[in-house]
C-alpha positions as CSV (number, residue, x, y, z in Angstrom):
1,M,-29.5,-8.1,-81.4
2,V,-33.3,-7.4,-81.2
3,F,-33.5,-9.1,-77.9
4,L,-30.5,-7.2,-76.5
5,G,-32.2,-3.9,-77.5
6,F,-35.4,-5.0,-75.8
7,I,-33.5,-5.9,-72.6
8,F,-31.5,-2.6,-72.7
9,A,-34.8,-0.6,-73.0
10,A,-36.3,-2.6,-70.1
11,I,-33.2,-1.9,-67.8
12,L,-33.2,1.8,-68.7
13,T,-36.9,1.9,-67.8
14,V,-36.3,0.4,-64.4
15,I,-33.5,2.8,-63.5
16,A,-35.5,5.8,-64.6
17,A,-38.6,4.5,-62.7
18,I,-36.6,4.3,-59.4
19,K,-35.6,7.9,-59.7
20,L,-39.2,8.9,-60.8
21,S,-40.9,7.4,-57.7
22,T,-38.3,8.8,-55.3
23,Y,-38.7,12.3,-56.7
24,A,-42.5,11.9,-56.7
25,D,-42.4,11.1,-53.0
26,T,-40.4,14.2,-52.4
27,I,-42.8,16.4,-54.3
28,G,-45.8,15.0,-52.4
29,E,-44.0,15.5,-49.1
30,K,-42.8,19.1,-49.8
31,T,-46.1,20.3,-51.3
32,S,-49.7,20.2,-50.2
33,L,-50.5,17.5,-52.8
34,G,-50.0,14.4,-50.6
35,G,-49.3,10.8,-51.5
36,M,-52.8,10.0,-52.9
37,L,-52.9,12.9,-55.3
38,V,-49.3,12.6,-56.4
39,G,-49.7,8.9,-57.0
40,T,-53.0,9.1,-58.9
41,L,-52.1,12.0,-61.1
42,L,-48.4,12.9,-61.3
43,L,-46.7,9.5,-60.8
44,A,-49.4,7.5,-62.6
45,G,-49.1,9.8,-65.6
46,A,-45.4,9.7,-65.7
47,T,-45.1,5.9,-65.3
48,S,-47.6,5.5,-68.1
49,L,-45.4,7.3,-70.6
50,P,-44.0,4.0,-71.9
51,E,-47.5,2.9,-72.7
52,V,-48.1,6.2,-74.6
53,T,-45.0,6.0,-76.8
54,T,-45.4,2.2,-77.2
55,S,-49.0,2.4,-78.4
56,V,-48.5,5.4,-80.7
57,S,-45.3,3.8,-82.2
58,A,-47.3,0.6,-82.8
59,I,-49.8,2.6,-84.8
60,V,-47.0,4.1,-86.9
61,L,-45.8,0.5,-87.5
62,D,-49.4,-0.4,-88.5
63,S,-49.8,-2.8,-85.6
64,P,-53.1,-1.8,-83.8
65,D,-53.2,-5.1,-81.9
66,I,-49.9,-4.2,-80.1
67,A,-51.3,-0.7,-79.4
68,V,-54.6,-1.9,-77.9
69,G,-53.1,-5.1,-76.3
70,N,-50.5,-2.9,-74.6
71,V,-53.2,-0.7,-72.9
72,F,-55.4,-3.5,-71.6
73,G,-52.5,-5.8,-70.9
74,S,-50.7,-3.1,-68.9
75,N,-53.9,-2.6,-66.8
76,M,-53.9,-6.3,-66.1
77,F,-50.3,-6.3,-65.2
78,N,-50.6,-3.2,-63.0
79,L,-53.2,-5.0,-60.8
80,L,-50.9,-8.0,-60.6
81,I,-48.2,-5.7,-59.4
82,I,-50.2,-4.3,-56.4
83,A,-51.5,-7.8,-55.5
84,S,-48.0,-9.3,-55.6
85,F,-46.5,-6.6,-53.4
86,D,-49.5,-6.9,-51.1
87,L,-48.7,-10.6,-50.7
88,Y,-45.0,-9.8,-50.1
89,F,-45.8,-7.1,-47.6
90,R,-48.9,-8.9,-46.2
91,K,-47.8,-8.3,-42.6
92,Q,-48.1,-4.6,-43.2
93,Q,-51.6,-4.9,-44.7
94,I,-51.1,-2.0,-47.1
95,F,-54.8,-1.7,-48.1
96,Q,-55.6,-0.9,-44.5
97,Y,-53.9,2.5,-45.0
98,A,-55.7,3.3,-48.2
99,E,-57.7,6.6,-48.3
100,R,-61.4,6.6,-49.4
101,S,-60.4,8.3,-52.6
102,H,-58.8,5.1,-53.9
103,L,-62.2,3.4,-53.7
104,Y,-63.6,6.0,-56.1
105,T,-60.8,5.6,-58.6
106,A,-61.0,1.8,-58.4
107,S,-64.7,2.0,-59.1
108,L,-64.1,4.2,-62.1
109,G,-61.5,1.8,-63.4
110,L,-64.1,-1.1,-63.2
111,I,-66.7,1.0,-65.1
112,L,-64.1,1.7,-67.9
113,A,-63.2,-1.9,-68.1
114,I,-66.9,-2.9,-68.5
115,V,-67.5,-0.3,-71.2
116,A,-64.2,-1.3,-73.0
117,L,-65.4,-4.9,-73.0
118,L,-68.8,-3.9,-74.5
119,A,-66.9,-1.8,-77.2
120,L,-64.8,-4.8,-78.1
121,S,-67.9,-7.0,-78.4
122,L,-70.2,-4.6,-80.3
123,R,-67.5,-3.4,-82.8
124,I,-69.1,0.0,-83.7
125,D,-66.9,1.1,-86.6
126,Y,-68.0,4.7,-86.6
127,S,-65.6,7.6,-86.1
128,F,-66.0,11.3,-85.2
129,M,-63.2,13.7,-85.8
130,G,-60.9,10.8,-86.5
131,I,-61.6,9.0,-83.2
132,G,-63.9,6.0,-82.9
133,I,-67.2,6.7,-81.1
134,D,-66.4,3.9,-78.6
135,V,-63.2,5.7,-77.7
136,W,-65.0,9.0,-77.3
137,I,-67.4,7.3,-74.9
138,L,-64.5,5.8,-72.9
139,M,-62.7,9.2,-72.7
140,S,-65.9,11.0,-71.7
141,I,-66.4,8.5,-68.9
142,Y,-62.8,9.1,-67.8
143,V,-63.1,12.9,-67.7
144,G,-66.5,12.9,-66.1
145,G,-65.5,10.2,-63.6
146,M,-62.3,12.0,-62.6
147,W,-64.3,15.2,-62.0
148,Y,-66.8,13.3,-59.9
149,V,-64.0,11.6,-57.9
150,S,-62.5,15.0,-57.2
151,Y,-66.0,16.3,-56.2
152,L,-66.5,13.3,-53.8
153,T,-63.1,13.7,-52.3
154,K,-63.7,17.4,-51.5
155,K,-67.3,16.7,-50.3
156,N,-66.2,13.8,-48.0
157,P,-62.7,14.8,-46.8
158,Q,-60.9,12.1,-44.9
159,E,-58.4,12.5,-42.1
160,P,-55.0,11.6,-43.4
161,V,-54.2,8.0,-42.7
162,V,-51.1,7.7,-40.6
163,E,-48.6,5.5,-42.4
164,P,-45.9,3.9,-40.1
165,E,-42.3,5.0,-40.1
166,E,-42.8,7.8,-42.6
167,Y,-39.6,8.4,-44.6
168,N,-38.1,11.9,-44.6
169,M,-36.9,13.1,-48.0
170,S,-35.8,16.5,-46.8
171,A,-32.3,16.0,-48.2
172,I,-33.6,16.5,-51.7
173,S,-34.8,20.0,-52.5
174,L,-38.2,20.5,-54.2
175,R,-36.5,22.2,-57.3
176,R,-34.2,19.3,-57.7
177,A,-37.1,16.8,-57.3
178,I,-39.1,18.6,-60.0
179,I,-36.2,18.7,-62.5
180,G,-35.2,15.1,-61.8
181,F,-38.8,14.0,-62.2
182,I,-39.0,15.6,-65.7
183,V,-35.7,14.1,-66.8
184,A,-36.6,10.6,-65.6
185,A,-40.0,10.9,-67.4
186,L,-38.3,11.8,-70.7
187,V,-35.9,8.9,-70.4
188,I,-38.8,6.5,-69.8
189,M,-40.6,7.9,-72.8
190,G,-37.6,7.2,-75.0
191,A,-37.2,3.7,-73.7
192,G,-40.9,3.0,-74.4
193,T,-40.4,3.8,-78.1
194,L,-37.4,1.4,-78.2
195,L,-39.5,-1.3,-76.5
196,T,-42.2,-1.0,-79.2
197,I,-39.8,-1.3,-82.1
198,T,-38.0,-4.3,-80.7
199,G,-41.2,-5.9,-79.5
200,D,-42.8,-5.7,-82.9
201,Q,-39.7,-7.4,-84.4
202,I,-39.8,-10.1,-81.7
203,A,-43.5,-10.8,-82.6
204,V,-42.4,-11.5,-86.2
205,I,-39.3,-13.5,-85.3
206,T,-41.0,-15.7,-82.7
207,G,-44.3,-16.1,-84.5
208,L,-46.2,-15.4,-81.2
209,G,-48.4,-12.8,-82.8
210,A,-49.0,-9.1,-82.2
211,S,-52.0,-9.6,-79.9
212,F,-50.1,-11.8,-77.4
213,V,-46.8,-9.8,-77.6
214,G,-48.8,-6.6,-77.0
215,S,-51.0,-8.0,-74.2
216,F,-48.3,-9.8,-72.4
217,L,-44.6,-9.2,-73.3
218,I,-44.7,-5.5,-74.1
219,A,-47.5,-4.7,-71.6
220,A,-45.5,-6.3,-68.8
221,T,-42.3,-4.5,-69.8
222,T,-44.0,-1.1,-70.1
223,S,-45.5,-1.6,-66.7
224,L,-42.0,-1.9,-65.1
225,P,-42.0,1.7,-64.1
226,E,-45.2,1.1,-62.1
227,A,-43.7,-2.0,-60.5
228,V,-40.6,-0.1,-59.4
229,A,-42.5,3.0,-58.4
230,V,-44.8,0.8,-56.1
231,L,-41.8,-1.0,-54.6
232,V,-40.0,2.2,-53.8
233,A,-43.2,3.8,-52.4
234,L,-43.8,0.8,-50.2
235,Q,-40.2,0.9,-49.0
236,L,-40.7,4.6,-48.1
237,R,-43.9,3.5,-46.2
238,N,-46.0,5.7,-48.5
239,Y,-48.8,3.3,-49.1
240,N,-51.2,5.8,-50.6
241,L,-48.6,6.7,-53.2
242,A,-48.2,3.1,-54.1
243,I,-51.9,2.3,-54.5
244,G,-52.6,5.6,-56.2
245,S,-49.9,5.2,-58.8
246,I,-51.4,1.8,-59.9
247,L,-55.1,2.8,-59.9
248,G,-54.3,6.2,-61.5
249,S,-52.1,4.6,-64.2
250,N,-55.0,2.2,-65.2
251,L,-57.3,5.2,-65.6
252,F,-54.7,7.2,-67.5
253,N,-54.1,4.3,-69.9
254,I,-57.6,4.7,-71.3
255,L,-56.6,8.1,-72.6
256,I,-53.8,6.3,-74.6
257,L,-56.5,4.6,-76.6
258,G,-57.7,8.1,-77.7
259,A,-54.2,9.1,-78.7
260,S,-53.7,5.8,-80.6
261,D,-57.0,6.3,-82.4
262,I,-56.0,9.7,-83.6
263,F,-53.0,8.3,-85.3
264,Y,-54.9,5.3,-86.7
265,Q,-56.4,6.5,-90.0
266,K,-58.3,3.3,-91.0
267,G,-61.3,3.8,-88.8
268,S,-62.1,2.9,-85.2
269,I,-59.0,1.2,-83.7
270,I,-61.1,-1.0,-81.3
271,S,-63.0,-2.3,-84.3
272,A,-59.8,-3.2,-86.1
273,V,-58.2,-5.5,-83.4
274,S,-58.4,-9.2,-82.6
275,N,-61.2,-10.7,-80.5
276,V,-58.6,-11.9,-78.1
277,H,-58.6,-8.5,-76.5
278,Q,-62.1,-9.2,-75.1
279,I,-60.4,-11.7,-72.8
280,T,-58.0,-9.0,-71.6
281,A,-60.7,-6.4,-71.0
282,A,-62.9,-8.9,-69.1
283,A,-59.9,-9.9,-67.0
284,V,-59.2,-6.3,-66.1
285,G,-62.9,-6.0,-65.0
286,I,-62.7,-9.2,-62.8
287,L,-59.3,-8.2,-61.3
288,S,-60.8,-4.7,-60.5
289,V,-63.6,-6.3,-58.5
290,V,-61.0,-8.1,-56.4
291,I,-59.1,-4.8,-55.8
292,L,-62.4,-3.1,-54.8
293,Y,-63.1,-5.8,-52.3
294,S,-59.6,-5.4,-50.8
295,L,-60.3,-1.6,-50.4
296,I,-63.7,-1.9,-48.7
297,R,-63.3,-5.0,-46.5
298,K,-62.7,-4.7,-42.8
299,P,-59.1,-5.1,-41.3
300,R,-58.1,-8.7,-40.8
301,E,-56.1,-9.9,-37.8
302,S,-55.0,-13.1,-39.6
303,T,-52.3,-12.5,-42.2
304,F,-53.4,-15.5,-44.2
305,R,-57.1,-14.3,-44.4
306,Y,-55.9,-10.8,-45.3
307,A,-53.8,-12.2,-48.2
308,I,-56.5,-14.3,-49.8
309,P,-57.9,-11.7,-52.2
310,S,-54.5,-10.8,-53.6
311,L,-53.7,-14.5,-54.0
312,I,-56.9,-15.0,-55.9
313,L,-56.0,-12.0,-58.1
314,V,-52.6,-13.5,-59.0
315,I,-54.1,-16.8,-59.9
316,L,-56.8,-15.1,-62.1
317,Y,-54.1,-13.1,-63.8
318,F,-52.2,-16.2,-65.0
319,I,-55.4,-18.0,-66.0
320,S,-56.3,-15.0,-68.2
321,S,-52.7,-14.9,-69.6
322,Y,-53.0,-18.6,-70.6
323,L,-56.4,-18.0,-72.3
324,I,-54.9,-15.1,-74.2
325,F,-51.9,-17.2,-75.3
326,I,-54.0,-20.2,-76.6
327,Q,-56.2,-17.8,-78.6
């Protein structure tokens, strides 16, 4: 029964995510926001709602390993998503259409991964206003980094990248898109709570452990909205929406640590979790470097040469997952 509940929540998440990305594309098209901004902020925040409810619910269930593992594991899985779709759509070379702003957000994601790894290694068990000092540092870097990204984007405006065969969503009104987006986001939030409860029970039944279940099983499942959102965005030929939703979601997930730490009353949440999360944080950093290279490299005529970074990223993901499992 527990496994059926987990599968039901996963299916519900996928259905809501399809609607979410479609409405986000309409909002970006019918407003002045554009694919990059809608992807990095609006869609990324909404598709990260399962991570929010999952991590907070895990704290309520007194399972900080699931909460933290879900955040870093989701960031790992998100980068796997964009690499996998890049391999599948390799002939279209989706990174070729990425705006410069994505380079800024990817760099910020790398910095946050490095700081998170340091926090997990140093284990500074000191809190301020109920939140660990290490989480305060991560959130400060996030806020300051997003401000600087916005500043750089305005200072160095880029001509919109022309994406082929742009899809016209004029059949859906802006009002309907906004309402539909909100409803789909609420459905995803509810499904995320159910995923946490059933996932925690699965960890007990199978004996896999909260760290692995949080970093792999639940993280992969709560990242289903990102996977579906990216697929729909790529089918709509909105490549900036696809890339922005992944990179923005990884940044937004760092804020989830802050929300989790507020509910965790036993000290700094990062100091309370297993050492295995150091592997996950390190993996996020390494995978982020691969994504950065994909964004800055010159266009490749050869489809095979173009696909090499994404292929390397997929291999590194499974190596990291194996290391997490044996720990």
